[in-house]
N, C-alpha and C positions, 0 to 999 in steps of 0.2 A: 313694655313690648308684650302683647297676646302671647298666648300660648300656641296660637299652631305656626305662628313667625317664629318662633326657640325651638320648637321640634322642630321645621324647614330651616333655619340658617344651624341646626347640632347635624341632621341628616349629609347636606352639603359637607361640614369637616368630617364628618364619617367617609363620605365617598372622597376627597379628595385625600383623607388620608393613606384607600385603599390604591387608589392613584398610583400613587405616591409611592406605596411599598411591593406595588409592581412593577412599576416602571428605574424602580434602583436598587433591586436586584441586582446581583450578580451577573453578568448575560451569559456566558462559562457555568451557571452555577445548575444547571438544570443537563445536562451532557445529552443524548440519548443513548441510546442502549445498542450496540451496533452486533448486524447476526455478518459474522465472521466468515456465511458459504460465498455471501453477493458482496463483503468485503475482497474476497479471494479472484470473481471477477472483477470487479474495476479495480480490482490492482494488477491487472496485468496494464492497465494505459503508463503504472508507474516506470514497467519493466524496457520501456524507450533508454528507459537512465542506471535505475538501479536492478539492483539483481538485487534475491537472500542470499547467498554466500560466497558475493566473490567483488571486491568497489569496480567500480565502472565507470561511471561521468561524475554518477553521484554514487556516497558510500552507500556499500551494503544494509540491507535490513535485517537481516537474525536478530537479535533482537537489541533492536532499537527502542521498545517501547523499553526505560526502566536505567536505559544508559544514558550521559553524560554525552550533552553534543559531541561534534569535532574534536572526538578521544578513542576513535578510531585511530589505530597510529601511521599506517600501511596505504591513510587516504589521506588524497591535499586541499584540507578543508582553508576552506573565506578567511580573515584574518576573525571578521564581526559574528562567528558560530562556531568560531575556539574559547575562543576572548566570551561571549555569552551565558558562560557560567548555568546555562538549562539541562533540563536533567527532563530528559522525551517522553512525561506521561502524557498519559490520553488528553490532561486539558490542552498539555503547552502543543500535543501536534495536530487537537483541533485549529490550533490557534493557527499553526504553523500553514495542517494544508492549509488553512484560510487567505490565511497571506500574509506569505514566510518573508515576503523585507516593509512587510508595517512593523510584524517581528525582529524579526532580526535585519532590520537596514542595510545592504552590503551581502549578506548568506548571494552565493550564486543558484540555491531557485526559488524561480519565477512559475513557475505548473503548480496549481490551487488545483482549488474544491470548491464549489459557493454551495456548492446542494447539502446542508446538518450531515443527513444519513448517509450520505453516504462517504462523509467525513467518518464516522462515525461507524460504517462499514469495512470502512479502512482500516480505522486502529486496531479496531474487534479482530480482524483477522494480521495484523503486524503482534495485537497480541500472543498470538495461540504459535508461531517463530523459539520463541525460549531463546533461550541465549544458544553461546557456541559448543 
């Protein structure tokens, strides 16, 4: 094989490996950094079911970041969420807000946020709420 063909073959291999590196990266490896102020405004759409300090249609959100899913004793969670074993880390919350039924089939929540920036902003706001 001549030198030019070997170089082209090598470049194709490098290109394929680079492409695989991009394709095989975990989907949530690079979560966008959220804007808590924008998240506070977006959170208004959550108030139909949730409250910061009171259980409602959904459980209260104060202290949600870092809390074990299904762990507020006064709220009637679905069996699916109660037994999920999830902890509400920012990456888990991102997956939850993207599609709660895909993450925990049988959970009560159906609302989702398609935009990654919106999810990051809401999660940043929730992180400011601290614990009880």
